[in-house]
N, C-alpha and C positions, 0 to 999 in steps of 0.2 A: 683713477677712476672718476666719472663724471659725478656730477651733483645729483642727477636723477637717480643713478644706480645706488648711490650712498644713501638717498632717503628711502629708496625701496628696501634696501637691506636694514636700514634702521627700523623701518615699519615692521619686517618680518621679525626681528628681533623683539620688539615691544609685543607683537601679537604671541610670539612664543612664550615669552615671560608671563603674560597676562593668562594665557591658556594653561600653562604649566601651574600656576598659582590656583587657578580655579580648580584644576582637577585635584591637585594635591590636598585641597581643604574639604573635599567630598568625604563623606562618612565611609569609614572602613567596614566592610564587611567581612568577619572572619571566614577564613578558608579560601577567599578570593584574593590572589595577589594581583596587583596592578599590572597591565601590561608592559607599561614604561615606567622608568625611575623618573617621575615628575620633578622631584627636588633638584636631580641632576640636570634635567633640560631647563629647569628655571634658572640655574647656574649659567649654561651655555647661553641662553637668551640675554642674561645681564652681561655678560662678557661681549657679546655682539654688540648690544647697545652702546657699552662704554667705548668700544673700539671705534665704532663709527661716529659717535659723538666727537671723539679726538681727531677723526679724519675730517668731519665738518668743520672743526676750528681750523685745521690746516688749509682747508679750501677757502674759506672765508678771509682769514689773515694773509695768506699767501706765504707764510712762515713754516717751514717743517717741524713737526713736533720733535723735540730732542730729549725730553724728558728731564730729570732733575740734574743729571751730570753735564748737561749742557753741550 
């Protein structure tokens, strides 16, 4: 993946996380269920952010991310 595409995906993950956090903190109205599970969407957004940050590190260093097992 190119650097530009990685940064776009990172921005999408940050926006998804921020939007989900904002929506999950809104006041709960009894009898009205939320349309989407915002806590789950926030978790997905955080995974996207962490994976793209790891990918940015591999792009900048030139060394593939191997994890803890080497």
